[in-house]
C-alpha positions as CSV (number, residue, x, y, z in Angstrom):
1,M,8.8,11.2,-44.9
2,F,12.5,12.1,-45.4
3,E,12.4,12.8,-49.2
4,S,12.2,16.9,-48.6
5,A,15.0,16.9,-46.1
6,E,17.6,15.5,-48.6
7,L,18.0,18.6,-50.7
8,G,21.0,19.9,-49.0
9,H,19.5,23.3,-47.6
10,Q,21.6,26.0,-46.9
11,I,21.3,29.5,-45.6
12,D,24.2,32.2,-45.9
13,K,25.7,33.9,-42.9
14,E,24.1,37.4,-43.8
15,T,20.9,35.9,-44.1
16,Y,21.0,34.4,-40.8
17,R,22.2,37.4,-39.2
18,K,19.6,39.7,-40.3
19,E,16.7,37.1,-39.4
20,E,17.9,35.6,-36.2
21,P,17.4,38.9,-34.1
22,E,13.9,39.3,-35.5
23,L,13.1,35.7,-34.9
24,R,14.4,35.5,-31.3
25,Q,12.2,38.7,-30.5
26,A,9.0,37.2,-31.9
27,L,9.7,33.9,-30.0
28,L,10.2,35.6,-26.8
29,E,6.9,37.6,-27.3
30,A,5.1,34.6,-28.1
31,Q,6.7,32.8,-25.1
32,F,5.4,35.5,-22.8
33,D,2.0,35.6,-24.3
34,L,1.5,31.9,-23.7
35,L,2.8,32.6,-20.1
36,E,0.3,35.4,-19.9
37,K,-2.7,33.6,-21.1
38,G,-1.4,30.5,-19.3
39,N,-4.4,28.3,-20.6
40,F,-2.3,25.6,-22.4
41,P,1.3,24.1,-22.4
42,L,3.8,23.9,-25.4
43,I,5.2,20.6,-25.9
44,V,8.2,20.2,-28.2
45,V,9.7,17.0,-29.5
46,I,13.2,17.2,-30.9
47,A,14.1,13.8,-32.5
48,G,16.0,12.6,-35.3
49,F,19.5,11.0,-36.2
50,D,22.5,11.1,-34.2
51,G,24.7,14.0,-35.4
52,A,21.8,16.1,-36.7
53,G,22.0,18.9,-34.2
54,K,19.4,17.6,-31.6
55,G,21.6,18.8,-28.5
56,E,22.5,22.2,-30.3
57,T,18.9,23.0,-31.3
58,V,17.7,22.3,-27.8
59,N,20.5,24.7,-26.6
60,L,19.7,27.2,-29.1
61,L,16.0,27.5,-28.2
62,N,17.0,27.8,-24.5
63,T,19.2,30.8,-25.5
64,W,16.6,32.5,-27.9
65,M,13.6,32.0,-25.5
66,D,13.4,32.5,-21.6
67,P,14.8,29.5,-19.9
68,R,12.9,30.1,-16.6
69,H,9.9,28.9,-18.3
70,I,11.2,26.0,-20.3
71,T,12.1,22.4,-19.0
72,T,14.3,20.1,-21.0
73,F,13.8,16.2,-20.6
74,A,16.5,14.0,-22.4
75,T,15.7,10.2,-22.4
76,D,18.6,8.8,-20.5
77,P,18.5,5.2,-19.6
78,P,15.9,4.5,-17.0
79,D,16.7,4.3,-13.2
80,T,15.4,1.8,-10.9
81,G,12.2,3.7,-10.0
82,E,11.4,4.3,-13.6
83,L,11.9,0.7,-14.8
84,E,9.4,-0.6,-12.0
85,R,6.7,1.8,-13.5
86,P,5.2,1.8,-16.9
87,P,7.8,3.2,-19.6
88,M,5.2,6.4,-20.2
89,W,5.4,7.2,-16.5
90,R,8.7,9.4,-16.8
91,F,7.2,11.3,-19.5
92,W,4.3,12.2,-17.5
93,Q,6.4,13.3,-14.8
94,A,8.0,15.7,-17.2
95,L,5.0,17.4,-18.6
96,P,5.0,21.0,-18.5
97,P,2.0,22.8,-16.7
98,K,-0.2,25.1,-18.7
99,G,1.7,28.3,-19.7
100,K,5.0,26.7,-19.8
101,T,7.2,25.0,-22.4
102,G,8.7,21.3,-22.2
103,I,11.0,20.1,-24.8
104,F,11.7,16.5,-25.0
105,I,14.9,15.1,-26.7
106,D,13.8,11.9,-28.5
107,A,10.9,11.8,-26.3
108,W,8.7,8.7,-26.5
109,Y,9.8,7.6,-29.8
110,M,13.6,6.7,-30.3
111,K,13.5,3.5,-28.0
112,T,10.9,1.9,-30.0
113,I,12.5,2.6,-33.4
114,F,15.9,1.6,-32.1
115,D,14.0,-1.7,-30.9
116,R,12.7,-2.2,-34.3
117,A,15.7,-1.5,-36.1
118,Y,17.8,-3.9,-33.9
119,G,15.2,-6.7,-34.1
120,Q,14.2,-6.7,-30.5
121,I,10.3,-6.2,-31.5
122,D,8.7,-7.2,-34.8
123,H,6.8,-4.9,-37.2
124,A,3.3,-5.8,-35.4
125,Q,4.7,-4.8,-32.1
126,H,6.2,-1.5,-33.4
127,D,2.8,-0.6,-34.9
128,Q,1.2,-1.1,-31.7
129,A,3.5,1.1,-29.8
130,M,3.1,3.6,-32.4
131,D,-0.7,3.2,-31.9
132,R,-0.3,3.6,-28.1
133,I,2.0,7.0,-28.8
134,C,-1.0,8.2,-30.9
135,H,-3.7,7.7,-28.2
136,F,-1.1,9.7,-25.8
137,E,-0.6,12.4,-28.1
138,R,-4.3,12.7,-28.8
139,M,-4.9,13.1,-25.2
140,L,-2.4,15.9,-25.0
141,I,-4.0,17.9,-27.8
142,D,-7.6,17.4,-26.6
143,E,-6.4,18.6,-23.2
144,G,-5.6,21.9,-25.1
145,G,-1.8,21.4,-25.4
146,L,0.2,22.4,-28.4
147,L,2.4,19.5,-29.6
148,V,5.2,20.4,-32.0
149,K,7.2,17.4,-33.4
150,I,10.5,18.1,-35.1
151,W,12.6,15.6,-37.0
152,L,16.1,16.4,-37.6
153,H,17.5,14.7,-40.5
154,L,20.8,13.4,-41.9
155,S,21.6,11.4,-44.8
156,K,24.1,8.5,-44.2
157,D,26.9,10.1,-45.9
158,R,26.5,13.3,-44.1
159,Q,26.1,11.5,-40.8
160,R,29.5,9.9,-41.4
161,Q,31.0,13.0,-42.2
162,R,29.6,14.8,-39.1
163,F,31.2,12.1,-36.9
164,K,34.4,12.6,-38.5
165,D,34.6,16.3,-38.2
166,L,33.6,16.0,-34.5
167,E,36.2,13.5,-33.8
168,K,38.8,15.6,-35.6
169,N,38.5,18.4,-33.0
170,P,39.7,17.6,-29.4
171,D,37.1,20.0,-28.1
172,T,34.1,18.1,-29.6
173,R,35.5,14.5,-29.8
174,W,33.7,13.5,-26.7
175,R,30.5,14.1,-28.5
176,V,31.0,10.9,-30.7
177,T,30.7,7.4,-29.0
178,D,30.9,4.0,-29.8
179,R,27.2,3.9,-29.6
180,D,26.9,6.6,-32.1
181,W,29.1,4.5,-34.8
182,D,27.0,1.4,-34.0
183,H,23.9,3.2,-35.0
184,Y,25.7,4.5,-38.2
185,K,26.2,0.9,-39.0
186,H,22.4,0.1,-38.6
187,Y,21.6,3.4,-40.4
188,D,19.5,1.8,-43.2
189,K,17.2,-0.2,-40.7
190,I,16.9,2.8,-38.3
191,L,15.8,5.0,-41.3
192,V,13.1,2.3,-42.4
193,A,11.8,2.1,-38.7
194,A,11.8,5.9,-38.3
195,D,10.0,6.4,-41.6
196,D,7.2,3.8,-40.4
197,A,7.2,5.8,-37.2
198,L,6.8,9.2,-38.4
199,R,4.3,8.2,-41.0
200,H,2.1,6.2,-38.5
201,T,2.0,9.2,-35.8
202,S,1.9,12.1,-38.2
203,S,-1.7,13.5,-37.6
204,A,-3.4,16.8,-38.9
205,E,-3.3,18.1,-35.2
206,A,0.6,17.1,-34.7
207,P,2.2,16.7,-37.9
208,W,5.9,15.7,-38.1
209,I,8.0,18.5,-39.5
210,V,11.4,17.1,-41.2
211,V,14.4,19.4,-41.2
212,E,17.4,18.6,-42.6
213,G,20.3,18.9,-40.0
214,G,23.5,19.3,-42.1
215,D,23.6,23.3,-42.2
216,T,23.4,24.8,-38.9
217,A,22.1,28.0,-40.0
218,Y,19.2,26.5,-42.0
219,R,18.1,24.1,-39.2
220,S,18.2,26.8,-36.5
221,L,16.0,29.2,-38.4
222,T,13.5,26.6,-40.0
223,V,13.1,25.1,-36.4
224,G,12.6,28.6,-35.0
225,R,10.2,29.6,-37.6
226,C,8.3,26.4,-37.3
227,L,8.0,26.7,-33.7
228,L,6.9,30.3,-34.1
229,Q,4.2,29.8,-36.6
230,S,2.7,26.8,-34.5
231,L,2.6,28.8,-31.3
232,Q,1.1,32.0,-32.7
233,R,-1.3,30.0,-34.7
234,H,-2.4,28.2,-31.5
235,L,-2.6,31.4,-29.4
236,A,-4.8,33.0,-31.8
237,A,-7.0,30.0,-32.0
238,R,-7.1,29.6,-28.3
239,R,-8.6,33.4,-28.1
240,E,-11.8,32.1,-30.0
241,H,-14.6,30.5,-28.2
242,A,-14.4,26.7,-27.7
243,P,-16.6,25.0,-30.6
244,P,-19.7,23.6,-29.6
245,N,-20.0,20.1,-28.4
246,S,-20.5,17.9,-31.5
247,L,-20.6,14.5,-29.7
248,P,-23.5,12.2,-30.1
249,P,-25.6,12.2,-26.7
250,L,-25.4,8.9,-24.6
251,L,-28.9,7.2,-24.9
252,P,-30.9,6.0,-22.0
253,A,-31.6,2.5,-21.4
254,I,-34.4,1.4,-23.5
255,D,-36.2,-0.5,-20.5
256,N,-35.4,2.3,-18.1
257,L,-33.4,-0.1,-16.0
258,H,-30.0,0.8,-14.6
259,L,-27.1,-1.6,-14.1
260,L,-27.1,-0.9,-10.2
261,Q,-30.7,-1.8,-10.0
262,T,-30.3,-5.3,-10.8
263,L,-28.0,-5.9,-7.8
264,D,-29.4,-8.2,-5.2
265,L,-28.8,-5.8,-2.2
266,S,-30.3,-8.3,0.5
267,R,-27.1,-10.1,0.5
268,S,-25.8,-10.3,4.2
269,L,-23.4,-12.1,6.5
270,K,-23.8,-13.1,10.0
271,K,-21.5,-12.0,12.5
272,K,-19.8,-15.3,13.3
273,A,-19.4,-16.2,9.8
274,Y,-18.1,-12.6,9.3
275,K,-15.4,-13.1,11.9
276,D,-14.2,-16.2,10.5
277,R,-13.9,-15.2,6.8
278,L,-12.1,-11.9,7.8
279,E,-9.5,-13.7,9.5
280,K,-9.2,-16.2,6.7
281,F,-9.0,-13.5,3.9
282,Q,-7.0,-11.3,5.7
283,G,-4.5,-13.9,6.6
284,R,-4.5,-15.0,2.8
285,L,-4.0,-11.5,1.7
286,S,-0.9,-11.2,4.1
287,L,0.6,-14.2,2.8
288,L,-0.1,-13.0,-0.9
289,S,1.6,-9.7,0.0
290,R,5.0,-11.4,1.2
291,H,5.0,-14.3,-1.6
292,P,8.1,-13.9,-3.7
293,G,6.4,-13.4,-6.7
294,F,4.7,-10.5,-5.4
295,Q,8.0,-8.4,-5.8
296,D,7.6,-8.5,-9.6
297,L,3.9,-7.2,-9.1
298,S,2.3,-3.8,-8.4
299,V,-1.3,-3.6,-7.2
300,V,-3.4,-0.6,-7.8
301,A,-7.0,-1.0,-5.8
302,V,-9.7,1.4,-7.0
303,F,-12.6,2.0,-4.5
304,E,-15.5,4.0,-5.8
305,G,-19.0,3.8,-4.6
306,N,-22.2,5.8,-3.3
307,D,-21.5,8.1,-0.3
308,A,-21.8,6.3,2.8
309,A,-21.4,3.1,1.1
310,G,-18.6,1.7,3.4
311,K,-15.5,2.4,1.4
312,G,-13.5,3.4,4.3
313,G,-14.4,0.4,6.1
314,C,-13.3,-1.8,3.5
315,I,-10.1,-0.2,2.9
316,R,-9.1,-0.6,6.5
317,R,-9.9,-4.3,6.3
318,V,-7.4,-4.5,3.4
319,T,-4.7,-2.4,4.8
320,G,-5.2,-4.0,8.1
321,A,-3.6,-7.2,6.5
322,L,-0.4,-5.6,5.1
323,D,2.8,-4.5,6.1
324,A,2.5,-0.6,6.2
325,R,5.4,-0.1,4.4
326,R,4.2,-1.7,1.6
327,Y,0.8,0.0,0.8
328,R,-0.2,3.6,0.5
329,V,-3.7,5.0,0.7
330,I,-4.5,7.8,-1.7
331,P,-7.6,9.8,-1.0
332,V,-8.6,11.5,-4.0
333,A,-10.4,15.2,-3.6
334,A,-10.9,18.2,-5.8
335,P,-7.9,18.9,-8.0
336,T,-5.5,21.4,-6.7
337,D,-4.2,24.6,-8.8
338,E,-1.1,22.5,-9.7
339,E,-3.2,19.4,-10.9
340,Q,-5.6,21.4,-12.9
341,A,-2.5,23.1,-14.8
342,Q,-1.8,19.5,-16.1
343,P,-3.7,16.8,-18.1
344,Y,-6.5,15.1,-16.1
345,L,-4.8,11.8,-15.5
346,W,-1.4,13.5,-14.5
347,R,-2.1,13.4,-10.6
348,F,-2.9,9.7,-11.1
349,W,0.3,8.7,-12.9
350,R,2.3,10.3,-10.4
351,Q,1.0,8.1,-7.7
352,L,1.6,4.7,-9.3
353,P,3.3,2.3,-6.9
354,R,6.8,0.5,-7.4
355,R,7.2,-3.2,-7.7
356,G,5.9,-5.1,-4.4
357,R,3.8,-2.3,-3.4
358,L,-0.2,-1.8,-3.2
359,A,-1.7,1.7,-4.0
360,V,-5.3,2.1,-2.6
361,F,-7.2,4.9,-4.2
362,D,-10.2,6.2,-2.1
363,R,-11.9,7.5,-5.3
364,S,-10.0,7.8,-8.5
365,W,-9.8,9.0,-11.9
366,Y,-13.2,7.8,-12.4
367,G,-14.1,11.1,-11.0
368,R,-14.2,12.7,-14.5
369,V,-17.2,10.6,-15.8
370,L,-19.1,10.6,-12.2
371,V,-18.9,13.7,-10.2
372,E,-17.5,16.1,-13.0
373,R,-20.2,14.8,-15.3
374,V,-23.2,15.2,-13.1
375,E,-22.1,18.5,-11.5
376,E,-21.0,19.8,-14.8
377,L,-17.6,20.7,-13.7
378,C,-16.3,19.9,-17.3
379,R,-17.6,19.9,-20.7
380,P,-19.4,16.8,-22.1
381,E,-16.8,16.2,-24.7
382,D,-14.3,16.1,-21.9
383,W,-16.0,13.3,-19.8
384,M,-17.4,11.6,-23.0
385,R,-13.5,11.3,-24.3
386,A,-12.4,10.1,-20.7
387,Y,-13.7,6.6,-21.1
388,R,-11.2,5.9,-23.9
389,E,-8.4,7.8,-22.1
390,I,-9.3,5.9,-18.8
391,N,-9.2,2.5,-20.9
392,D,-5.8,3.4,-22.4
393,F,-4.5,4.4,-18.8
394,E,-5.5,1.0,-17.4
395,E,-4.3,-1.1,-20.4
396,E,-1.0,0.6,-20.0
397,L,-0.9,-0.3,-16.3
398,V,-1.8,-3.9,-16.9
399,R,0.9,-4.5,-19.7
400,H,3.4,-3.3,-17.4
401,R,2.3,-5.9,-14.8
402,I,0.3,-3.6,-12.6
403,L,-2.9,-5.4,-11.4
404,V,-5.7,-3.0,-11.4
405,V,-8.7,-4.2,-9.0
406,K,-11.6,-1.9,-9.2
407,F,-14.8,-2.0,-6.9
408,W,-18.0,-0.1,-6.9
409,L,-19.9,-0.4,-3.6
410,A,-23.5,-0.2,-4.1
411,I,-26.3,0.6,-1.5
412,S,-30.1,1.6,-1.7
413,K,-31.3,5.2,-1.4
414,E,-33.0,4.4,1.9
415,E,-30.1,2.8,3.4
416,Q,-27.8,5.9,2.6
417,L,-30.4,8.2,4.2
418,R,-30.3,5.9,7.3
419,R,-26.5,6.2,7.4
420,F,-26.6,9.9,6.7
421,Q,-28.9,10.5,9.7
422,E,-26.7,8.2,11.9
423,R,-23.6,10.1,11.0
424,E,-25.4,13.1,12.3
425,Q,-26.5,11.6,15.5
426,V,-23.3,10.0,16.4
427,E,-20.6,12.5,17.9
428,F,-17.3,10.5,16.3
429,K,-19.1,10.1,12.9
430,R,-20.4,13.8,12.4
431,F,-17.1,14.8,10.3
432,K,-18.1,12.2,7.8
433,I,-21.2,13.9,6.7
434,T,-21.2,17.1,4.7
435,D,-23.5,19.4,2.9
436,E,-22.1,18.2,-0.2
437,D,-23.1,14.7,0.5
438,W,-26.8,16.1,0.8
439,R,-26.6,17.9,-2.5
440,N,-25.3,14.8,-4.1
441,R,-28.2,12.7,-2.8
442,E,-30.4,15.1,-4.5
443,K,-29.0,13.8,-7.7
444,W,-29.3,10.0,-7.1
445,D,-30.9,9.2,-10.4
446,L,-28.1,11.1,-12.3
447,Y,-25.4,9.4,-10.6
448,E,-27.2,6.3,-11.2
449,Q,-27.2,6.6,-14.9
450,A,-23.5,7.8,-14.8
451,V,-22.4,4.8,-13.0
452,G,-23.9,2.4,-15.3
453,D,-22.3,4.2,-18.3
454,M,-19.0,4.1,-16.4
455,V,-19.0,0.4,-15.7
456,D,-20.4,-0.5,-19.3
457,R,-17.6,1.5,-21.0
458,T,-14.7,0.8,-18.7
459,S,-15.3,-2.7,-17.5
460,S,-12.6,-4.5,-19.8
461,A,-11.1,-8.1,-19.7
462,V,-8.0,-6.7,-18.1
463,A,-9.4,-4.2,-15.7
464,P,-13.0,-5.3,-15.0
465,W,-15.4,-3.9,-12.3
466,T,-16.6,-5.6,-9.3
467,L,-19.8,-4.5,-8.2
468,V,-20.0,-5.0,-4.2
469,E,-23.7,-5.3,-2.6
470,A,-22.8,-2.9,0.3
471,E,-26.2,-2.7,2.1
472,D,-24.5,-5.3,4.6
473,K,-20.9,-3.9,5.6
474,R,-19.9,-7.4,6.8
475,F,-20.8,-9.0,3.4
476,A,-19.2,-6.1,1.5
477,R,-15.9,-6.4,3.4
478,I,-15.5,-10.0,2.7
479,K,-16.3,-9.8,-1.1
480,V,-13.6,-7.1,-1.4
481,L,-10.9,-9.0,0.5
482,Q,-11.7,-12.4,-1.4
483,T,-12.0,-10.6,-4.6
484,L,-8.6,-9.0,-4.1
485,C,-7.1,-12.4,-3.0
486,R,-8.2,-14.2,-5.9
487,R,-7.1,-11.4,-8.4
488,I,-3.5,-11.3,-6.9
489,E,-3.5,-15.1,-6.9
490,K,-4.3,-15.2,-10.7
491,A,-1.7,-12.7,-11.2
492,L,0.9,-14.5,-9.3
């Protein structure tokens, strides 16, 4: 990847003075065009060797463009809150909304590259990390974002000379640290790891652009030109209509039998047994939440189900066993304007709990493959790729010791009608029933198929679905509590 950057490119001062004003003007116009259209974000990755001018390049872009519409994120050592969440969490927090620009210095690359160079991970672990990065970047692109990745390169000799020159000047001496010289000693190993990383993650949609960082004028104009060309090309492409969906359709079951139809909804629990088991499992859950090992664990409990299936009642029985300071219930409704300006999973990433905490999602990220699919609120290709993105998301959580427990509460169509009618008649339950609930009921068969596809494609070994027979509320609540206790005990 680095051969083309070893040519000693230079640009004379006269050429720079001539081209720089025109380039700045064109970049500003493209930035304002992006801001006006507001239908995709610009995400710029500036990575490379120490001393290659990463900071200078970022400062230059903030000077050439309007900095009010740019956010810059540098990968400082993570704080406590960041360490308690998956590594990608802090990058999700920093993603720019549609119409804006986000510049990431070193981004999600350099830590893995350094870990490989210093022997903290092996080749296979490095490749696995790069695969996860590819999935993340593919998601950004599928969501419409423009991802521009620039690697600023320096040869070993040029890096050494750069450090020496900076140290000679009292005004720039502070910029060279012991860490920089340590990286210089490991230059050859860092080069190998970086070359592997760039080859692994350079794609047709987001190729790496390798720029020699030795000459400031050449580096500045080259980065500016690349950014301008990418932005203008993407703006032009977005003016065209979206291509037709080329994804193959999901085929119906050959026996016309859906997953939910296989459940035994007659399962029930008598009142006396329910009270005994409720006390037992709530007490067990309370003890587990205060177990010393729980402080190194996070729990995400997802509640989905038919309307009126009793999700709220189950959630209250779970939270009733916990210290209110250690859990949070997150009701999920239609996305806000702020959330619609970000990738779909953004609003869920930002809600992830810290260590020793439990987050309860009353509805969740599965809305894309359920209500958005059935109600045609997104394109078929959006909900079709959501299965992969959701699996990647949950795998990332589990890898960082977040326990994901997912419940689908199922009732029959007849029982739902009875509960709807009861809610309309009982004064303090009327708020629970809306016109939207009745409209959803008319699409029962479509939702039933969507749920079957969802469970089939997202029930994994690390984050399996638990199907809860919820015709009898007492049985459902105990099954939820019992399952949650067992999963936490296994994780501990």
